[in-house]
C-alpha positions in Angstrom: 105.2 96.0 85.6 103.0 97.8 88.1 104.0 98.8 91.6 101.8 96.1 93.1 103.2 93.4 90.8 106.7 94.3 91.7 105.9 94.3 95.4 104.1 90.9 95.2 107.2 89.5 93.3 109.5 90.7 96.1 107.2 89.3 98.8 107.0 85.9 97.0 110.8 85.8 96.9 111.1 86.6 100.6 108.4 84.0 101.4 110.4 81.4 99.5 113.5 82.1 101.6 111.7 81.4 104.9 111.2 78.1 106.7 107.8 76.4 106.4 105.3 77.6 109.0 105.6 80.1 111.7 104.1 83.5 112.5 106.3 85.4 110.1 105.2 83.2 107.2 101.6 83.8 108.2 102.3 87.6 108.3 103.8 87.6 104.8 100.9 85.6 103.4 98.5 88.1 105.0 100.5 91.0 103.6 100.4 89.5 100.1 96.6 89.1 100.3 96.4 92.8 101.5 98.5 93.9 98.5 96.2 91.9 96.1 93.1 93.5 97.6 94.6 97.0 97.5 96.2 97.0 94.0 94.5 100.1 92.8 95.7 102.2 95.7 99.2 100.7 95.6 99.5 101.2 91.8 98.9 105.0 92.3 102.4 105.1 93.8 105.4 105.3 91.5 107.4 102.8 93.7 108.0 101.7 97.3 110.7 101.1 99.8 111.0 99.0 102.9 111.3 100.8 106.2 113.3 99.8 109.2 112.4 96.7 111.2 111.1 97.6 114.7 110.6 95.4 117.8 109.2 96.1 121.2 107.3 94.4 124.0 104.1 94.3 121.9 105.7 92.5 118.9 107.5 93.5 115.7 106.7 95.4 112.6 108.0 96.7 109.4 106.8 99.3 106.9 106.4 99.5 103.1 106.6 103.2 102.3 104.6 104.4 99.2 104.0 107.8 97.7 100.4 107.8 99.0 100.6 106.0 102.3 102.4 103.4 104.4 101.6 99.7 104.8 102.5 98.6 108.3 102.8 94.8 108.8 104.1 92.6 111.5 103.0 90.6 114.6 101.5 92.0 117.8 100.3 89.8 120.7 101.4 86.7 118.7 99.1 87.5 115.8 99.9 88.8 112.3 98.5 92.2 111.2 98.6 94.5 108.3 97.1 98.1 108.0 97.4 101.4 106.2 98.9 104.5 107.8 99.2 107.9 106.3 102.7 109.1 105.4 
């Protein structure tokens, strides 16, 4: 199973544990779409791990740490986001 397939499976499990609706559900759905769109880059990594949850006045975020970059996802200003960062 590829790295992106494992990650999508883990995200689907987490999504299934959440209540219907809400900004965190929207955030996870956006993250899953991002993973699907970036499979080639994600699959270049041998694996991934989740970083620490962070929260401040702007919102909250978490990181998925890969060998070749970091996916940052969360909510800022009441809106979900997902983006790449360099390690």
